[in-house]
Legacy VTK file of the C-alpha trace (Angstrom):
# vtk DataFile Version 3.0
C-alpha trace
ASCII
DATASET POLYDATA
POINTS 79 float
69.696 104.930 32.920
69.764 103.136 29.573
70.684 99.450 29.486
72.209 97.512 26.589
71.508 93.771 26.344
74.139 91.671 24.561
73.997 87.935 23.932
76.844 86.172 25.751
78.711 84.309 23.012
80.374 81.857 25.390
77.220 80.927 27.324
74.157 80.265 25.108
70.846 81.436 26.574
72.520 84.235 28.527
72.546 87.967 27.865
74.866 90.487 29.533
73.411 93.744 30.853
75.535 96.890 30.711
74.893 100.596 30.874
75.832 102.836 27.931
79.282 103.384 29.471
79.942 99.628 29.480
79.580 99.067 33.222
78.196 95.616 34.077
74.701 95.485 35.584
73.994 91.748 35.578
72.627 89.050 33.295
69.421 87.601 31.907
69.390 83.801 31.628
66.889 81.706 29.684
66.054 78.829 31.998
63.320 77.426 29.726
61.147 78.623 26.824
58.937 80.566 29.225
61.311 81.441 32.073
63.891 84.212 31.910
65.748 85.196 35.081
67.410 88.541 35.776
70.406 88.297 38.073
71.559 91.813 38.979
75.128 92.643 40.025
75.319 93.742 43.668
77.072 97.002 42.813
74.594 98.113 40.132
71.448 100.227 40.200
69.659 97.137 38.947
70.423 95.327 42.207
67.241 96.523 43.914
65.394 94.283 41.444
67.347 91.411 43.004
66.568 88.191 41.140
63.378 88.334 39.117
61.594 85.863 36.805
59.789 86.690 33.536
57.987 84.670 30.821
59.873 86.297 27.896
63.066 88.193 27.161
60.955 91.194 26.108
59.090 91.257 29.417
62.396 91.099 31.314
63.764 93.971 29.235
60.594 96.028 29.816
60.880 95.513 33.571
64.532 96.598 33.460
63.631 99.749 31.495
60.912 100.624 34.004
63.148 99.960 37.010
66.074 101.928 35.586
63.815 104.737 34.253
65.409 104.524 30.820
65.561 102.317 27.756
66.584 98.678 27.561
67.643 97.613 24.082
69.324 94.687 22.385
72.820 95.471 21.223
73.140 96.123 17.494
75.427 93.061 17.465
72.371 90.929 18.280
70.389 92.226 15.300
LINES 1 80
79 0 1 2 3 4 5 6 7 8 9 10 11 12 13 14 15 16 17 18 19 20 21 22 23 24 25 26 27 28 29 30 31 32 33 34 35 36 37 38 39 40 41 42 43 44 45 46 47 48 49 50 51 52 53 54 55 56 57 58 59 60 61 62 63 64 65 66 67 68 69 70 71 72 73 74 75 76 77 78
C-alpha cells in the first residue's frame, strides 16, 4: 500500500500519514534533530509497526514503505 506524507500545518514538526485514498494511518513527529517517531493509528495496516523511532524523516519513510510493501512519498504540497 502506498503512503503519502503531508506536513501538518497546525503542528510544526509533525507529518500526517495517509494512504492514496486519504485514509489516516498515523503520524511522524520530529522529537529532536535526530529523533523521528512514527505513531501508527490502531485501525491502520501501519499499526503492526506500533511506535518506532528513527534518526531521520527519510529513514522513517523507508521503514514505512518496507512495512507497507509500497511507496512512501512526501505530498506534492510539501515540495
